[in-house]
C-alpha positions, 0 to 999 in steps of 0.5 A: 500500500505504501508503495502504491501511494508513492506511485500515485504521488509521483504521478500527481506531481508536475512534470519537471522541466530541466533547468526550469527551477533551481536544482530541478535538473536532477543534479545535471548542470545546464549550460546558461545562454550567453548574452549577446553583447558587442564584446562577444560578437566583435573580435577584440581589436584592442590587442593588435600585437601578440601577447608576449608572455616573456615580458610580463611573466617576469615583470620586465621589459627590455631588462627594466621593471614595469613600475620603477619606484624611483620614477614615481617618487621624483614627481611627488613632493616628499614634505607638506611644505612642498605640497603647499608650494605646489598647490600655490603655484597651481592656484597662481597659474589658474588665476593668471589664466582666468584674470588677464590683469592678475600680474598688474594687480599684484604689482599695484597691491604692493604699491598700495601697501606703501602709499596708504601708510600714515607715516609716509612722506608726502613726496614719496606718496606722490611718486607711488601714486604716479607710478601706480596710475602710469601702470594702470593707464588705459586699463582703468575701466577694466580693472576698476571692478576688482576688489584689489584694484578698486582700493588702489584707485580710491587711494590714488584718487584721494592723493593724486594731483588735480591733473591726474584726477582729471585724466582718470575721470576722462578715462572712466567717463564712457563707462560711468553707467557700467561701473555705477552698478559694480559692487566695488567700482561704485566706491571709486565713482563716489570718491571721484564725485567727492573730489570732482569740480563743478563742471565734472559733477554737472557732466556726470549728472548729465550722463545719468539722464534717462537712467535715473529710474533704472539705477534707483532699482539697482541695489548698488546703482541707487547709491551713486544716484543718491550721492550725486543728488546730495552733491548737486545744487537745487537745479541738478537735484530737480533734474534728477527728480523730474525723470521720476515724474514722467516718460516725457521728462525722461526722454526730452532733456529740454523739458527738465529745465523748468523753474517750477519745483512742485509736481502740481505746478510742473503738471500745469506748466507743461500740460502733462496728463495727471493720470499718465504721471501717476501711472509712470510714478507707480511703475517706478516706485513699485519695484523699488519698494518691493526690493526694499531700496528705501534709504535714499532721500531722492526717493523720499522727495519723489514719494512726498510729491506723489502723495500730492497728486495720488488718488485715494486708492493709490495713496492707500496702496503706498501707505499699506506697502510702507507700513512695516519695518521699511519705514524705520529706514526712511525717517532719517530725512525730512521728507522721509519723516513726513512720509512716516507721519502721513502713514501714521495719520492716514494708516489703519489701526493694523498698519499703525501696529505694524509700523510700531512693531517695526520700531522695536529695538530702534526707539532710542536711536529714532528718538535721538534723530533730528527727524525720527523724533518727530515721527515718535512725537506723532505716534504719541499724539495720534495712536489710540492703542496705548497698550501697544505704545506703552509696551514698545515705545514707552518701555524703550524710552524709559530705559534711556530716560536721562540720556533723552532728557539731555538730548536736543532731539530726544526730549521732544517726545517727552515734551510732547506728552508734558506740553503738546504742540508747544511753540516754545519747544517745536519750531514752525516747521516742526508744527507744520510737519506734524500737521501735514496730510494727504489731500485725497485722504482728508475727511472734510466733515463728519457727515460728508463722504470721503472724496477721491482726487481722481474726480479732479482729473476729469475737470482738469488740472487748472485749479489743482494747486488752489484746491490743495492750498485751500484744503484744511487739515482736519485729520485729528488722528485718533478718536480717543480724547487727547488728555486721556491718551496723554494720561495713559501714556504718561501717568499710567505707564509709570513714565511720569514717575520715572521722569520725576525720579530722574529729575530729582537725581540730576536736578543741578545738572538739568538746571544748568543744561540748555535742553534738560532744563525745559523737561525739568521745568515742565515736570516740576510745574506739573505739565500742561493741563495739570496732567501730573496732578493730583496723582503725583503730588507727593513726588512733585513736592520731593522734586521741589525740595530737591531743587530748593536744597541745591539752590540753597547751597551758599555761594563760596569764593573758591567755587569753580562752577557758577551758583545756580542763581547766577548761571544763565540757564538755571536762573531763568528756569527757576524764575519761570518756576516761581512765576508759574508754580506757586507750590515750588515758589513757597518751598524755594522761599522757605528753603533758600531766600527767606532772610537772604534776599539781600545777598542775591539782589545783584546780577542774574539772581536779582531777576529770580528774586524779583519774580516773587514781586511779579507773581500772580499768586497772592499767597506767594506775593504776600510771603515775600513782599514784607522782606523785598519791599524795603530792598526795592525802596532803598534801590538795592533791588531793581525791577525791570522797567515793564514789570511793576510789583503787584498789589496784595489784597 
């Protein structure tokens, strides 16, 4: 049965094909088919000569070994020093092949190392400069783009004679536009412009005609345009600016010579289409703003002019694009700060937030800048989001408070909070800058809808300048009550308390300072509208005591510094405080003047003493008149001619 089952099993199994499965050939190996390749089909053509077994069997040919160690070791350097020298030679050979003037640059570098020394004689330097220029003659425009040669040329342009400088200028004249866009050559161009004559500067600015807009779009070329703009006179500046206004002005050089300066006047004078000018300026500004090339004053001036004719949507688009950290790089110029103020006044709450966040970490530097401080002043006067302003602006101001108080520009934001828009601290130009606005974005009334300047394009451009002049600036900025905003920023933030502490610590220094005394006066008097009272009365009393204590120090003969009552700045500040702050006047009288008025009846101090007789406060007048009237009657104390002592009731 078992045998039968085995037979049945074998019959049921599949037939095995030889070579079909691994090991399925029953122990016999089947020969594998060879792949048809070119090497198999074609005869071996590589070996034409018969194989010589005698040569290779012993490893020798003609009695010599095939691989001779002595031959290979001769070409390989044995030491690391030889390897370095070989690599250096190879690098030099590659550079000579790649740079046609490599040898010349090496020679110039050696001369440069000698001519740029400080302890070299003037005659020796002149010889080296002349030798370098002689070697470069005819090749200056070719090697000016090299970082080595460019530095040599800058030194030569600085120390060479005027004739040699003129020769370099003439050689480079046909290549100005090409070199202006080179990363290294741009420094040579600016150096030549710094030392150029009036005629050469005029020729250079003339060579830029038709290319100003394209150069401003270039990260390097824009530096050359800005440098020429800064060096040029008013006519040359206007010529560069007008290329950004219109295609016609860019193409035709004669049109640039008009006397008008404002874009509105130029449009009416030359009968240009306002819509065409706006389109051209938009096409110029868009790539520049996208690339972030916003540092140059020529662009700031052009943008301010653009706002005077821009429609509502066009102006809003520019404001939206600038409402970021880009604005921080613009507010260092007069027109740049004006753009910053316009963006803050006309921007939305979200755009103002972006601007303030972009200033994070730069507030101290902005506050001490001539024009940047005006932008901060506008933010403190307009922005309603006081929490954000406290978090970024006020916090950074508090960190450098004493430095700001003593700084001519840094004190402006502080004085704006203490006494807003005061003509004593802000010039007429500053006040007009804070009052600037975009005509198309003005709200003419609460009930009237906002109008777009684009509607005036249909009517014509004849009355454009008159319309702009007659529009009143009614942009008040934020909706929050100004006094409430000031209180939140000044008192609630802790800034006022820090101000009082700083004034107490440095009272004498601030009184003698030309700028610090104004902040001290506003703080000690409680600020406009009594903003610091009654919340900080105790702190103010301590400040009054601190000032009075320093004033009460007796005058000594050997004292180097003038006494506070005899110093020009401090005596006038103390006098103003007596006239406008009765609480300080009473404290000072009790501490410093009571029984000692005769000592201070001469010089600058006499004006301080006389202030007690000129004060409008009856309590202070009554306090001092009993002692001062005898001095006045005896002629020891003299009042100014226009001021007479007030009568006590």
